[in-house]
C-alpha positions, 0 to 999 in steps of 0.5 A: 181814296176817293175824294168827296168831290169825286164821290159827288160827281159819281153820284150825280152822273150815275143818277142823272140827278140835276139837283145833286149836280148843283153841289159839283157846279157851285163848288168854286162859285163866286159872284158879285152877289145880290142886294146891298150886302152883295150876298152870294150863296152856294149849294153845298149838300143835297140829301133826302128828307123823308117828312110827315108831309112826304118826301122832300130833298133838302138842299144846303146853302153857304153864303158869304155874308154871315154864319146862318145855314139856310136850306131849301126843301125840294119837291119834285124836279124844279131845276130849270123849271118855270111857274114853280110853287115857292114859299119863303119861310122865316125861322120862328123857334117859338112857333116852328119848335115850341108851338107857340100860339102867339103867331101863325108861324108853325101853321104857315110852315105846315100848311106851306109844306102841304100846299107844295106836295099838292103841286107837281114841283115846289120849293120851301126855303127855310130862311134863318131870319128869326123875329122878322130879322131882329133875332130871338132875343129881341123878339122876346123883348118885343113880346114883352112890349106887346104885353104892355099894349103895343102891337107888333110894328110899335114894338119893333119900332120901340127897339129901334128897328123898322117894322120888318128887318128881313132882306130877301137878296139870300132867297133870290140868289138861292132860287137863282142857284136852283135854276127856276125859271120862274115862281108862283109865290105862296104868300100874303106879303106884299114885301116878298113880291116886291123884293123878289121882282127887285132882285130879278126873280120872275114872279109869275103869280101869287098863291094865297096863304091864309091861316085862320087866326086863334084867340092869341094871334088875332090882333097880330095878324090884324096888325099885319094886314092893317100896318104892313099891307098883308093880303089878309081878310077877316071878314068872311067876304067871298073870294073872287077868283084871281087871273093868275093863281089857284085859290087855296083859301076861301073867304079872301077879297080879291087881290087888289095888287096886280100879279106878276 
């Protein structure tokens, strides 16, 4: 009987599929790990995933830190490539699945996938970091505090958390495992740029990713811009073309932070 590992080897060899070949490569992978928690990941499965945005490959990762199962949605040939468009998306059950209007997470997910499909190649990492890292129950507790007048940062602090508990060491290792030489990050969040660079990812540029607000999430988005430094402009100012990345959204100010 053919073993699972042998079957993977046969498929990878017959299709010359570099992505599927990562499963075999990582079968016995161990490393010192990334970040303070020394997180190490392995590529454990690759499959085709047709979506309403087009066909992707979905890559499943195991990690040694916790039981969370992170995945990557891959468009095009990315293994060994440079300047790959990448979006880091943190899980949001209320937004991604239930269509909540309290945040812009679902729009960021769908617009991120659509933006990647317009590129020759790209990757969306779906990270199991619900509620900016505080978990679903605590996110709902934070919602309750926001209904009493606190903003999203104040609510997190009142619960004993930092304004953002997410750590992108696992994302950095996932990108390393996909063998991306450099990336262009689809983000408005300077902390993602800082952490990925800190963990050794070469960030060659930034692609702005601004979603128009609605009446329910405008204050939330304004708080992210004002309190967390996100590159979001609500003033309708003309956008000046940046040196290193294409303009996806009109009406943004020139990014004051140097790219790279």
